[in-house]
N, C-alpha and C positions, 0 to 999 in steps of 0.2 A: 705643056701639051695634058691634058686628063687624060683620065684612062682609056678612052674612045677612040685618043689618034687624034681630037682636036685640040687646034693650040686655044689658050684661054687667053682673054682682053684680061686686064687690070680693072680692075673696080675701080670706078670713081666713087668717092662720095657725094652725101650730100648734107650741104652745109647744117649745122644743129644752130642755138645760141653759143656764140661765143661764150665759153665757161662754164655751157650749162650741160657739162658732159655726164654719163651716168655713174662715173666711175670717180672715186675722191681722188681731190690733187695729193699726195703723197710725197712729200722733198724728199731726196735719196739723201745718205748720210755722206759727210765729206769726201771719206772715201768711194765710193761708188757714183758719186757727183762727178769725182775725179774721173774714175772709170768711162764713165758717159762723155765727159769733155776730150777724152782720147779716141773716143768713137767706138768707145764698147755700148752693147744693150745693158736696161737694167732691168732687174724685175718685174713682173705682168702686177703687183701692186703699182708700180710707180707710172705706168699706163697715162692714168690723169695728166700726170706733173708733167710727163714729157709733151704731152697737145699743149697744156696749160703754156712748157716752156718754149716754145717753137709758135704761138699764138698771140701772147700775151702784146702787150703794147711796145716793151722795150725787147722785143724779138732780137731784132737788128743788135743790139746790145750784148745781148746773151751771145750770139753768134761769136760776134768778136770776141769774146773772153774767152771762150771754146776755144777759137784759132788761138789766142795768145798764147792757153796752156798748151795747144799740140805744138805751138812754136818754140816752145822755152826749152825741150827737151835737147832740139838740136842747136839753140844758142848755146846753151851751157856747154856741150862739147865743143862746141869750135872754141868759145870765150875758153876754156881749159886745155882742149888737145890743141890747137893749132899754133903750130912752132910760128911765129910772126910775133912782131910789135903789138902791143894792147892796142894801139890805134887801128893797125890792119884789122885785127880782128873784132875791134867795135864797128868798124865800116863795112865788114865780110855780116856780121850780125844783124846792123842795122838795115842791108841791103836784102839780106832774107826775110827778116821782118816784111817790108817793105812788099816786095815779090809775094809772100804769103797772103798778106794784105788785101793786094790786089785780087789776087788767084779768089780766095775766098768769099771775098764781094763779089765777085761776077758769080759764083755759083751758090751764092746763101741761099735763094727761095729751093734749089735744088737738094741740097745738104741739109736743111732742115727738115723736107720731104720727106728724104732718105730717112732719117732718125727716126719722122714718128711712123712709119712703115713699119723700120725695124721695130716699133714699140706693138704692132698688133694692128695698126688701122689703114681702113683701104688708102689706096695713091690718091692723093688729094685731097686730102682730109684736113690740112694743115693749110692749104692755099685755100680752101672754100671758108675755112673761120675766119680768115682774114679778110678776104674778101668782103664778107657778111658784117664782120666789126667795123670796115671803112664804109659800106651801106649802113649800118645805124648813125655812125658818126654823122658822116652826111644827111642824113635824115635830121639829129637834130639841131646839125647846124644851119639848115633853111630852114626848118620851124622857128630856131630863136633868129637867124636876121628877117625872116616874115613877121617876125612877132615885134621888132625892135623899127621895123619899117609904119607896122599900123601904130605905134606909140609915134612915131615924128611926124606921121599923119593927122593923129589925133590934136599934137599941139597945133601944128601948122593952124588945122581948122580951128582950134580954142583962140589963137591968136589973132586971127581973120575975123572973126566972128560968124563963122558959116556953121 
């Protein structure tokens, strides 16, 4: 709600060129990255890096790495504190990692979008950047395929004397 009592709708982002934000990409220190991986926010100077982290070509692998960092704490607690045999502890820990991975992959776009919103970008920014990057990749692939088809056609015409 705003000051007039009307409900505010979230502002959707317009896609810019991927990787061309006006902010520099400043990688956080290891202790800050650990805090970020556990779900905490980063200082404003890392805004560009958060967008890069959630929109780069390896964003899915980065998400899985953050998930494994989050799961490491309960796994260590299970392995140390569970009063059972080591085999049972390992089985419980493995099952927890498996279930955590399923849920993490199911909500991967929403989770990364939440990180971008937490960094101060409008909702939809990461998705818009990833879709724009995919569109550019498709265009490059299409041009490459068209050029290869033209080269094949030219070779065919030169072989057949046309």
